[in-house]
C-alpha positions in Angstrom: -79.6 -159.6 -44.3 -82.1 -157.1 -44.5 -82.0 -153.8 -42.2 -85.6 -152.8 -41.5 -86.9 -149.2 -41.1 -90.4 -149.7 -41.8 -93.1 -149.5 -39.5 -95.7 -147.0 -37.7 -95.1 -143.9 -36.1 -93.6 -144.4 -32.2 -92.2 -142.2 -29.3 -90.2 -142.2 -26.3 -90.9 -139.5 -23.9 -88.0 -139.3 -21.1 -89.4 -137.8 -17.3 -87.5 -134.6 -18.4 -89.6 -133.9 -20.9 -87.5 -135.3 -24.6 -89.4 -136.4 -27.1 -87.9 -138.9 -29.4 -89.2 -140.0 -33.0 -88.7 -143.5 -34.6 -91.0 -146.4 -36.4 -92.6 -149.0 -33.9 -92.0 -152.8 -33.8 -92.9 -155.6 -31.6 -96.1 -155.5 -29.5 -97.7 -151.8 -30.1 -99.7 -149.7 -27.3 -97.9 -147.8 -24.1 -95.4 -148.2 -21.6 -93.9 -146.9 -18.8 -90.3 -147.5 -17.3 -87.3 -146.9 -16.6 -84.6 -146.3 -19.4 -81.9 -148.2 -18.9 -78.7 -148.8 -22.1 -77.2 -152.0 -22.1 -73.6 -152.5 -24.0 -73.5 -155.8 -25.5 -73.1 -156.0 -29.0 -74.7 -160.1 -28.8 -76.8 -161.7 -26.2 -79.6 -159.7 -26.6 -82.2 -162.6 -26.3 -80.4 -163.2 -22.4 -81.2 -159.6 -22.0 -85.1 -159.9 -22.8 -84.9 -162.8 -20.1 -82.9 -161.7 -17.6 -85.2 -161.4 -14.5 -83.1 -158.4 -13.1 -84.3 -156.2 -16.3 -87.6 -156.5 -14.9 -90.0 -153.6 -16.0 -87.6 -152.0 -17.4 -87.6 -150.2 -21.0 -84.2 -151.5 -22.4 -81.9 -149.4 -24.6 -79.1 -151.3 -27.2 -76.3 -148.7 -27.4 -75.2 -151.2 -29.7 -76.9 -150.6 -33.6 -77.6 -154.0 -34.9 -79.8 -156.5 -32.8 -81.3 -159.4 -34.4 -79.1 -160.6 -37.1 -78.4 -163.9 -35.3 -82.5 -163.9 -35.0 -83.8 -165.5 -31.8 -83.9 -169.8 -30.7 -85.1 -171.8 -27.8 -81.5 -172.3 -26.0 -80.6 -169.3 -25.1 -82.8 -167.8 -22.8 -81.9 -167.2 -19.3 -85.1 -167.7 -17.7 -88.8 -169.2 -19.8 -90.2 -165.7 -20.6 -89.4 -162.1 -21.0 -88.8 -160.1 -18.1 -88.2 -155.9 -19.8 -90.8 -153.7 -20.6 -89.7 -152.1 -23.2 -86.9 -152.0 -25.9 -85.1 -149.1 -28.2 -82.5 -150.4 -30.9 -81.6 -147.8 -34.1 -82.6 -150.5 -35.9 -83.3 -154.8 -36.3 -82.8 -157.2 -38.4 -86.0 -158.6 -40.7 -83.9 -161.9 -42.0 -81.8 -163.0 -39.3 -79.2 -165.4 -40.9 -77.8 -168.7 -38.2 -78.0 -172.0 -38.3 -79.9 -171.7 -34.8 -82.1 -169.1 -36.0 -85.7 -170.2 -35.2 -87.3 -166.7 -36.0 -86.8 -163.1 -35.7 -86.7 -160.7 -32.4 -90.1 -158.8 -33.3 -92.3 -162.0 -33.7 -90.7 -162.4 -30.3 -91.4 -159.0 -28.6 -95.2 -159.3 -30.3 -95.1 -163.0 -28.7 -93.4 -161.3 -25.6 -95.9 -158.7 -25.2 -92.7 -156.2 -25.5 -93.5 -152.8 -27.1 -90.6 -151.5 -28.8 -89.3 -148.2 -30.7 -86.8 -148.0 -33.4 -84.5 -145.9 -36.0 -83.8 -143.2 -33.1 -80.7 -142.2 -32.7 -79.8 -144.4 -29.7 -76.0 -142.8 -29.5 -77.8 -139.0 -28.9 -80.4 -141.2 -25.8 -77.2 -143.4 -24.5 -75.2 -139.9 -23.9 -78.3 -138.6 -22.5 -78.5 -141.0 -19.8 -74.9 -141.3 -19.1 -74.4 -137.3 -18.6 -78.3 -136.9 -16.3 -78.5 -140.8 -15.1 -81.3 -143.2 -15.9 -84.9 -141.8 -15.8 -88.4 -143.1 -16.1 -89.5 -143.0 -19.7 -93.0 -144.2 -21.9 -92.7 -145.9 -25.5 -95.8 -145.4 -27.0 -97.4 -145.4 -30.3 -100.6 -143.1 -29.3 -99.9 -139.1 -30.9 -97.4 -138.1 -27.5 -98.1 -134.9 -28.4 -101.2 -134.9 -27.8 -100.9 -136.7 -24.5 -97.8 -135.5 -23.4 -99.2 -134.3 -20.1 -101.0 -137.8 -19.3 -98.0 -139.8 -19.6 -95.3 -137.9 -18.2 -98.1 -137.8 -15.3 -97.9 -141.7 -15.9 -93.9 -141.6 -15.7 -93.8 -139.5 -12.4 -95.7 -142.1 -10.7 -93.7 -145.0 -12.0 -92.4 -147.3 -8.9 -89.5 -149.2 -9.4 -90.3 -152.9 -9.3 -89.6 -155.5 -6.7 -88.3 -159.7 -6.6 -91.9 -160.8 -5.3 -93.0 -160.0 -9.3 -90.2 -162.2 -10.3 -89.2 -164.9 -7.9 -90.2 -168.8 -7.0 -93.5 -169.5 -4.9 -93.1 -172.9 -4.3 -89.4 -174.8 -3.6 -88.3 -177.1 -6.9 -84.9 -179.2 -6.9 -82.9 -180.1 -10.1 -81.0 -183.2 -9.7 -76.9 -183.2 -11.2 -75.8 -186.3 -13.3 -72.9 -186.4 -11.3 -74.6 -185.7 -7.4 -71.7 -184.8 -4.6 -72.9 -181.6 -3.6 -76.7 -180.1 -2.2 -77.1 -176.7 -3.0 -80.0 -174.3 -2.0 -80.3 -171.3 -4.6 -82.6 -168.1 -2.9 -84.1 -166.9 -5.1 -84.3 -163.2 -6.1 -85.1 -163.7 -10.0 -82.4 -166.6 -11.0 -80.6 -166.8 -13.8 -80.5 -170.0 -15.6 -77.0 -169.8 -16.1 -76.5 -170.1 -12.1 -78.2 -173.2 -11.6 -76.4 -174.9 -14.7 -73.2 -173.9 -13.7 -74.3 -175.4 -10.2 -75.2 -178.8 -12.3 -72.2 -178.9 -13.7 -70.1 -179.2 -10.6 -71.9 -182.4 -9.1 -74.3 -180.2 -7.3 -78.3 -181.0 -7.0 -80.0 -177.8 -6.9 -83.0 -177.3 -4.8 -84.8 -173.3 -5.6 -85.7 -172.0 -2.5 -88.3 -168.4 -2.7 -85.8 -165.8 -1.5 -87.8 -165.0 1.8 -87.5 -168.4 3.2 -86.1 -168.8 6.7 -82.9 -169.9 8.0 -84.5 -172.6 9.5 -86.7 -173.8 6.3 -83.3 -173.6 4.2 -81.5 -175.5 7.2 -84.1 -178.5 6.6 -82.8 -179.1 3.1 -79.2 -179.9 5.2 -77.7 -178.0 2.2 -74.3 -178.2 1.6 -74.3 -174.9 0.7 -76.5 -171.8 -0.5 -76.2 -169.7 -3.1 -78.2 -166.0 -3.2 -79.0 -165.2 -6.9 -79.6 -161.4 -9.2 -82.8 -160.0 -9.0 -84.1 -156.3 -9.9 -84.3 -153.4 -8.1 -83.8 -151.3 -4.7 -82.0 -153.9 -2.2 -82.7 -151.7 0.8 -86.1 -152.4 0.1 -85.9 -156.1 1.0 -85.7 -155.2 4.9 -87.0 -158.5 5.3 -84.5 -160.2 3.5 -81.2 -158.7 5.2 -82.3 -159.0 8.1 -83.3 -162.8 7.5 -80.4 -163.8 5.4 -78.4 -162.7 9.1 -79.6 -165.9 10.3 -78.7 -167.6 7.3 -75.4 -166.3 7.1 -75.3 -167.7 11.1 -75.7 -170.9 9.9 -72.5 -172.1 9.2 -72.8 -173.1 5.5 -71.3 -171.5 2.7 -72.9 -169.1 1.6 -71.7 -167.1 -2.3 -73.8 -164.1 -3.6 -74.3 -163.1 -6.9 -75.1 -159.7 -7.8 -78.7 -158.9 -5.9 -77.4 -161.6 -3.6 -74.2 -159.8 -3.1 -76.3 -156.5 -2.2 -78.2 -158.0 0.1 -75.4 -159.9 1.9 -73.7 -156.8 2.4 -76.3 -155.3 3.4 -76.7 -158.1 6.4 -73.5 -157.1 7.5 -74.0 -153.6 8.1 -72.8 -152.1 5.0 -74.3 -149.4 2.9 -75.8 -149.2 -0.7 -76.6 -146.5 -3.2 -77.7 -145.9 -7.0 -75.1 -145.8 -9.4 -75.8 -142.9 -11.7 -76.4 -145.1 -15.0 -75.5 -148.6 -13.5 -73.7 -151.6 -15.6 -75.0 -153.3 -17.9 -73.7 -155.5 -20.8 -70.9 -158.7 -20.9 -68.1 -156.8 -21.6 -67.4 -155.2 -18.2 -64.1 -155.3 -16.9 -63.5 -156.0 -13.1 -59.8 -156.5 -11.4 -59.3 -159.2 -9.0 -57.5 -157.7 -6.1 -56.1 -160.7 -4.9 -54.3 -161.5 -8.4 -54.6 -158.3 -10.0 -55.7 -159.7 -13.0 -58.6 -158.1 -15.3 -61.4 -159.9 -16.2 -64.5 -159.6 -19.0 -67.5 -159.9 -17.1 -71.1 -160.1 -17.7 -73.4 -157.3 -15.3 -76.7 -156.0 -15.1 -77.6 -154.3 -12.1 -78.0 -150.4 -10.7 -77.1 -150.6 -7.1 -73.6 -151.4 -6.0 -72.2 -151.9 -2.5 -70.8 -148.5 -0.7 -66.6 -149.5 -0.5 -66.5 -146.9 2.3 -69.5 -148.9 4.4 -67.8 -152.3 4.5 -66.3 -152.7 7.9 -62.6 -154.3 7.1 -62.7 -156.1 10.6 -65.0 -158.7 8.7 -64.7 -158.4 5.2 -62.7 -157.1 2.2 -63.2 -155.8 -1.3 -62.1 -159.2 -3.9 -63.2 -157.2 -7.0 -63.6 -153.6 -8.0 -64.9 -152.7 -11.4 -61.9 -151.2 -13.8 -63.8 -148.0 -14.6 -64.9 -146.5 -12.0 -63.3 -148.6 -8.6 -66.6 -149.0 -7.2 -66.7 -152.8 -5.4 -67.5 -155.8 -7.7 -66.9 -158.6 -4.9 -66.2 -158.9 -1.2 -64.5 -161.8 1.0 -66.0 -162.1 4.1 -63.4 -163.4 7.3 -65.8 -164.1 9.5 -67.5 -166.6 7.6 -67.4 -169.3 4.9 -69.0 -166.2 2.3 -68.1 -164.7 -0.8 -69.8 -162.9 -3.3 -69.3 -160.9 -6.6 -71.3 -158.2 -8.5 -71.1 -159.6 -11.5 -72.5 -162.8 -13.5 -69.7 -165.5 -12.8 -71.5 -168.2 -15.2 -71.3 -168.4 -18.5 -74.8 -167.5 -19.9 -74.9 -164.6 -22.0 -71.2 -163.8 -21.4 -67.6 -164.6 -21.3 -66.6 -167.2 -19.1 -63.6 -165.6 -17.5 -65.1 -165.8 -14.4 -66.2 -169.3 -13.4 -63.5 -169.9 -11.2 -65.5 -168.4 -8.8 -67.8 -171.6 -8.8 -65.0 -173.5 -8.1 -64.3 -171.8 -5.2 -67.7 -172.2 -3.9 -67.3 -175.8 -4.4 -63.8 -175.3 -2.6 -65.2 -174.1 0.2 -68.1 -176.8 1.1 -65.3 -179.4 0.8 -63.8 -177.7 3.4 -67.1 -178.1 5.2 
């Protein structure tokens, strides 16, 4: 195994004017995005291909990335959604029986601009203390163009779900069909679909803005509302639409963005976290059992616990670190939602039981 510490000069410029000097890998050029960190030690390939990272510059806190290489099996989706990538060191000669290439070649092929050989510990600490902020990775002379780049950073807007969801309905058959489930695509991960197929669910993937009538026409036994990028409160029409979907009386399972959209449709509020929860090692407590689970997460917003109407819903899970809301069970409808990823793609399989709970809701109906 060889660590690669060469490359052309590259720079990371943050919104507060801080400059980090490093080396270029991946594609050369300039990219602007929100700089966020993820705490996962492995599963970097799932990080690249998670639509919830769309347009973000992702910092890997673990110092060594790429020693297992890249393969064709571990994608969450068919392409990379990150705009930029930051690591301390990357491995030029991966060693794994499944490896089909290294991360540098993958980033080049996916047009992702990266920077390595910077102090990722210092950068992570800065984000934790100051909060996530926009930044630029560039292979140009950052000092000569600093004012130009700062202008790009200040005008950068957060990306939305319109750029990651499908435009047409697609259907996937289970080998042991028992149920029919509509998966509303806000930027869904493959693991969600696969978890449903493995439990005998034929999956109909529909655009996030599908109406209640369009969903009802599919005669589903259940509805899953997927993860996705951006600020959930920006999706005004989707929130209003969700009220009508819940009124259909069909069991609903909300995941990540879906969890937030459903909460907003029921009158709750959301807010942005200082630096979010990202990585495959986030601890969550199930309040019903008292058990703590290791979960995979990727989000910057959470549901305000104090804004939840206790007459219609109750918090079912909380984050073990900051006590924020990680799950809700609704009393006024057959609806369960979680902030984390319950599928085992890119993380532990501790919480796959939630898919079984969803199956139970469909069986009751």
